[in-house]
C-alpha positions as a printed Julia matrix, in Angstrom:
270×3 Matrix{Float64}:
   0.0    0.0     0.0
   1.47   3.4    -0.94
   2.18   5.93    1.75
  -0.7    8.44    2.35
   1.42  11.35    1.09
   1.91   9.51   -2.18
  -1.82   9.06   -2.63
  -2.25  12.77   -1.97
   0.49  13.93   -4.36
  -1.03  11.84   -7.14
  -3.76  14.48   -7.14
  -1.29  17.39   -7.02
   0.31  19.48   -9.74
   4.05  19.94   -9.2
   5.67  23.23  -10.12
   9.38  23.93  -10.68
  10.72  27.41  -11.46
  13.94  28.16  -13.34
  14.93  31.82  -13.26
  18.14  33.48  -14.39
  21.16  31.95  -16.13
  21.45  28.16  -16.08
  24.62  26.94  -14.39
  25.75  24.39  -11.84
  23.72  25.8    -8.88
  20.54  25.79  -10.99
  21.24  22.25  -12.2
  21.74  20.95   -8.65
  18.57  22.57   -7.34
  16.37  21.59  -10.28
  17.55  17.98  -10.5
  16.81  17.55   -6.8
  13.36  19.07   -7.28
  12.6   16.84  -10.28
  13.66  13.78   -8.29
  11.21  14.77   -5.56
   8.46  15.09   -8.17
   9.32  11.6    -9.43
   9.41  10.04   -5.95
   6.06  11.58   -5.02
   4.57  10.33   -8.28
   3.01  13.67   -9.17
   0.88  13.23  -12.29
   1.88  16.54  -13.87
   4.59  19.19  -13.74
   4.38  22.87  -14.58
   7.87  24.05  -15.59
   8.06  27.82  -15.3
  10.96  29.24  -17.33
  12.3   32.78  -17.15
  15.89  32.34  -18.31
  18.26  33.45  -21.07
  19.88  30.0   -21.04
  23.36  29.11  -19.86
  25.92  26.33  -19.87
  25.47  23.44  -22.29
  26.11  20.49  -19.98
  23.87  21.77  -17.18
  21.04  22.4   -19.65
  21.44  18.9   -21.09
  21.24  17.25  -17.67
  18.02  19.05  -16.78
  16.59  18.26  -20.23
  17.38  14.55  -19.75
  15.75  14.53  -16.3
  12.58  16.07  -17.73
  12.41  13.38  -20.42
  12.83  10.64  -17.78
  10.01  12.2   -15.8
   7.76  12.04  -18.85
   8.74   8.41  -19.44
   7.47   7.68  -15.93
   4.05   9.04  -16.89
   4.29  12.63  -15.64
   2.69  15.17  -17.98
   5.02  18.16  -18.39
   3.93  21.61  -19.56
   6.4   24.49  -19.93
   5.41  28.1   -19.31
   7.63  30.79  -20.84
   7.78  34.01  -18.81
   9.52  37.26  -19.77
  12.32  35.4   -21.51
  13.01  31.78  -22.36
  15.8   31.87  -24.89
  18.62  29.61  -26.05
  19.09  27.08  -23.21
  15.62  28.05  -22.01
  14.25  26.81  -25.34
  16.3   23.62  -24.94
  14.61  22.93  -21.6
  11.21  23.9   -22.93
  11.27  21.42  -25.8
  11.59  18.6   -23.25
   8.0   19.37  -22.24
   4.91  17.88  -23.84
   3.38  21.31  -24.42
   4.73  24.86  -24.34
   2.7   27.95  -23.45
   4.26  31.4   -23.93
   3.12  34.95  -23.46
   2.65  36.73  -26.79
   5.51  39.07  -25.89
   7.88  36.48  -24.43
  11.45  36.8   -25.74
  12.43  33.37  -27.02
  14.48  31.74  -29.75
  18.22  32.55  -29.84
  18.85  28.93  -30.81
  22.57  28.55  -31.19
  25.9   28.39  -29.39
  28.29  31.13  -28.35
  31.84  30.91  -27.04
  33.82  33.96  -26.02
  37.35  34.49  -24.79
  39.18  37.63  -23.73
  42.2   38.85  -25.69
  43.97  41.11  -23.21
  47.34  41.02  -24.93
  47.52  44.76  -25.7
  46.46  45.7   -22.17
  48.96  43.28  -20.63
  51.7   44.64  -22.85
  51.03  48.19  -21.66
  51.13  46.97  -18.06
  54.37  45.13  -18.65
  52.84  41.74  -17.86
  54.0   38.67  -19.78
  52.96  35.02  -19.42
  55.43  32.16  -19.7
  53.6   29.02  -20.85
  54.77  25.42  -20.91
  52.25  23.09  -22.55
  51.91  19.5   -23.71
  50.2   20.3   -27.0
  49.75  23.22  -29.35
  46.1   23.71  -28.37
  46.49  23.33  -24.6
  46.35  27.09  -23.95
  43.64  27.82  -26.49
  41.77  31.05  -25.62
  44.59  32.19  -23.38
  43.96  35.89  -22.57
  47.54  36.96  -23.34
  47.34  36.4   -27.1
  44.96  36.32  -30.04
  43.58  33.13  -31.52
  45.41  31.54  -34.41
  43.45  30.45  -37.47
  44.03  26.79  -36.57
  42.68  27.37  -33.07
  39.66  29.17  -34.47
  38.94  26.14  -36.63
  39.14  23.8   -33.64
  36.68  25.92  -31.68
  34.34  26.25  -34.66
  34.18  22.45  -34.9
  33.28  22.36  -31.2
  30.55  24.96  -31.68
  29.16  23.15  -34.73
  28.9   19.89  -32.78
  27.07  21.57  -29.9
  24.81  23.4   -32.35
  23.89  20.12  -34.04
  22.87  18.66  -30.68
  20.7   21.72  -30.01
  18.97  21.52  -33.4
  18.33  17.79  -32.99
  16.74  18.31  -29.56
  14.46  21.08  -30.85
  13.44  19.05  -33.9
  12.69  15.96  -31.81
  10.86  17.83  -29.07
   8.72  19.88  -31.43
   8.13  17.28  -34.12
   9.93  19.28  -36.8
  12.46  18.36  -39.46
  16.01  19.44  -38.66
  16.24  21.35  -41.95
  13.17  23.34  -40.92
  14.68  24.15  -37.51
  17.98  25.26  -39.07
  16.12  27.86  -41.15
  15.34  29.89  -38.04
  17.99  28.55  -35.63
  20.54  31.22  -36.49
  20.61  33.01  -33.15
  17.74  35.4   -33.84
  15.14  36.02  -31.15
  11.35  35.88  -31.52
   8.3   37.0   -29.65
   6.05  34.3   -28.27
   3.57  35.0   -31.07
   6.28  34.55  -33.73
   7.5   31.38  -32.02
   4.01  29.9   -32.21
   3.96  30.47  -35.97
   7.3   28.63  -36.25
   6.09  25.67  -34.22
   8.26  26.39  -31.18
   5.23  27.15  -29.01
   1.86  25.41  -28.8
  -0.3   28.11  -27.23
  -0.2   31.75  -26.26
  -1.14  32.42  -22.66
   0.09  33.13  -19.17
   1.24  30.79  -16.42
  -2.34  30.26  -15.29
  -3.24  28.91  -18.72
  -0.22  26.58  -18.58
  -1.25  25.41  -15.11
  -4.75  24.55  -16.23
  -3.45  22.78  -19.33
  -1.1   20.61  -17.25
  -3.94  19.65  -14.94
  -6.25  18.87  -17.83
  -3.63  16.6   -19.42
  -3.24  14.72  -16.13
  -6.99  14.42  -15.5
  -6.9   16.77  -12.51
  -9.49  19.39  -11.65
  -7.94  22.81  -12.38
 -10.36  24.46   -9.97
  -9.72  22.25   -6.95
  -6.47  20.3    -7.3
  -3.56  21.91   -5.4
  -0.22  23.05   -6.83
   3.04  22.48   -4.92
   6.28  24.24   -5.86
   9.47  22.18   -5.5
  13.05  23.4    -5.33
  12.4   26.99   -4.36
  15.49  29.17   -4.21
  16.4   30.34   -0.69
  15.84  33.97    0.19
  18.86  36.26   -0.02
  19.79  39.29    2.06
  20.26  41.31   -1.11
  16.51  41.21   -1.64
  16.22  43.62    1.31
  18.67  46.15   -0.14
  17.7   49.2    -2.21
  18.75  48.77   -5.83
  19.03  44.99   -5.46
  17.96  44.42   -9.07
  20.91  46.45  -10.31
  23.3   44.62   -7.98
  22.03  41.25   -9.15
  22.32  42.31  -12.81
  25.93  43.41  -12.3
  26.77  40.18  -10.47
  25.22  38.14  -13.27
  27.15  40.03  -15.95
  30.42  39.51  -14.11
  29.7   35.81  -13.69
  29.0   35.41  -17.38
  32.19  37.17  -18.44
  34.54  35.65  -15.88
  33.26  32.26  -14.74
  31.91  31.21  -18.14
  34.63  32.64  -20.4
  35.87  29.99  -22.8
  32.83  27.74  -22.4
  30.32  26.94  -25.14
  27.04  28.47  -24.01
  23.42  28.09  -25.0
  22.82  31.64  -23.89
  21.07  34.76  -25.19
  23.63  37.55  -24.86
  22.36  40.87  -26.27
């Protein structure tokens, strides 16, 4: 006989929220939340996305966990908020249905990799690096020199491989041909209304519409069945500070430029 809480959660809609750039902390939190949803045998999941994307590997692990959840019988509906671009699209296409606001910023399907060539600045400062390496590409994207043409070719091959994986996931998740996806998967962004015309989005609507759709798919009563949010982010002291939004934006920008430099990213970077 199942535990009473399992009987109860079988009548409950689970909700998981992903906000901000996708990196290791997001992956850890979301995977734990999805495992809780699986253990409690929730019949449906509302995945709320408000993210510009992020690191490739972290996005792929969350995407795989969502597919496993669906294989176990959980109905998954994604709700796109202000923005669900690049890696946010990759997560969204793991859902059975996608609902977006008409003005949602989405798309930006592609891969970006950036390094920092500080050679001229270092030269002015009188700073020089001495490098000993085991292979000619071991210090690729080193900040003390520009890329060689051979190095650029190596990185382009890496980007092309990652891009192919992205296109394949979108095509599979949305039931489209890869050639069709490649026609609009050139990094451009779309509104939610444009994305619906391309087949990236099923319906236009807010999170409430996505919630009701998830419940309908699972045979729950949208007017009486409860919703439980899993994996909520802990409160931070910065939320109490004046100008916290600006501080968080600056911190995010620094993290993108420093911590993620040299990594292939599924990220919308205007």
